[in-house]
SEFI-368421 format. One line per field, with one value per residue (C-alpha): residue in one letter; x, y, z. Coordinates in nm, 3 decimals, decimal comma, padded with zeros to 5 digits. Each point is the difference from the previous one (the first is absolute). Layout:
N
r <- c(A | ...)
east <- c(X | ...)
north <- c(Y | ...)
up <- c(Z | ...)
END
This chain:
81
r <- c(M | H | Y | E | L | W | A | L | N | T | G | N | L | I | R | D | Y | D | T | E | A | E | A | L | V | T | V | R | D | L | L | A | D | G | W | S | P | D | D | L | G | L | H | L | E | F | D | E | G | E | D | G | D | E | A | Q | L | P | P | P | L | V | G | A | A | L | A | A | R | A | A | G | D | R | T | Q | T | P | L | S | A)
east <- c(-01,897 | 00,263 | 00,307 | 00,016 | 00,324 | -00,023 | 00,222 | -00,025 | 00,160 | -00,286 | -00,275 | -00,046 | -00,066 | 00,279 | -00,166 | -00,173 | 00,127 | -00,135 | 00,306 | 00,255 | 00,280 | -00,127 | -00,016 | 00,351 | 00,139 | -00,135 | 00,135 | 00,348 | -00,022 | -00,109 | 00,275 | 00,257 | -00,133 | 00,071 | -00,329 | 00,031 | -00,140 | -00,166 | -00,219 | -00,139 | -00,265 | -00,141 | -00,311 | -00,249 | -00,353 | -00,332 | -00,134 | -00,316 | -00,297 | 00,218 | -00,111 | 00,254 | 00,108 | 00,268 | 00,120 | 00,111 | 00,235 | 00,373 | 00,151 | 00,149 | 00,364 | 00,174 | 00,347 | 00,295 | -00,221 | -00,141 | 00,344 | 00,133 | -00,294 | 00,049 | 00,370 | -00,096 | 00,041 | -00,217 | 00,017 | -00,249 | -00,351 | -00,185 | -00,332 | -00,265 | -00,333)
north <- c(00,622 | -00,268 | -00,107 | -00,320 | -00,175 | -00,222 | -00,266 | 00,119 | -00,310 | -00,216 | 00,259 | -00,089 | 00,233 | -00,047 | 00,198 | 00,326 | 00,256 | 00,293 | 00,215 | 00,040 | -00,043 | -00,348 | -00,100 | 00,127 | -00,222 | -00,303 | 00,133 | 00,034 | -00,353 | -00,147 | 00,182 | -00,125 | -00,353 | 00,031 | 00,122 | 00,217 | 00,349 | -00,046 | -00,269 | 00,230 | 00,269 | 00,216 | 00,212 | 00,189 | -00,137 | 00,105 | -00,212 | -00,205 | 00,236 | 00,311 | 00,251 | 00,149 | 00,045 | -00,253 | 00,235 | 00,236 | -00,259 | 00,026 | -00,249 | -00,318 | -00,017 | -00,281 | -00,118 | 00,232 | 00,280 | -00,234 | -00,134 | 00,356 | 00,100 | -00,309 | 00,083 | 00,338 | 00,216 | 00,295 | 00,143 | -00,272 | 00,133 | -00,189 | -00,160 | 00,216 | 00,138)
up <- c(00,447 | 00,002 | -00,196 | -00,204 | -00,087 | -00,308 | -00,152 | -00,359 | -00,148 | 00,131 | 00,037 | 00,367 | 00,289 | 00,254 | 00,277 | 00,082 | 00,252 | 00,196 | -00,074 | -00,276 | 00,256 | 00,093 | -00,366 | -00,069 | 00,279 | -00,187 | -00,331 | 00,156 | 00,140 | -00,334 | -00,190 | 00,255 | -00,059 | -00,373 | -00,144 | -00,308 | 00,046 | -00,340 | 00,159 | 00,271 | -00,011 | 00,280 | -00,027 | 00,209 | 00,001 | 00,148 | 00,286 | -00,051 | 00,002 | -00,015 | -00,260 | -00,232 | -00,356 | -00,090 | -00,274 | 00,278 | 00,153 | -00,075 | -00,245 | 00,149 | 00,097 | -00,189 | -00,092 | 00,057 | 00,138 | 00,265 | 00,089 | 00,036 | 00,219 | 00,218 | 00,033 | 00,144 | -00,309 | 00,099 | -00,350 | -00,097 | 00,046 | 00,274 | -00,076 | 00,158 | -00,103)
END
């Protein structure tokens, strides 16, 4: 499994990451550079060839929930299967 960070305003994949912590570093950097949290989405994805039911994956983190998670708000549920 891996994490994908998307620019929602353009529909472009920014990058994929092995861990949520790595992805959140980029989210913090983008927010510090002026990105709107409403333009970012982070979700867990199966690796190529990995079997799994996508319906079992947690919903993406977007907007204020993603910004709070990136800021270290542990009350936000982490993305994990």
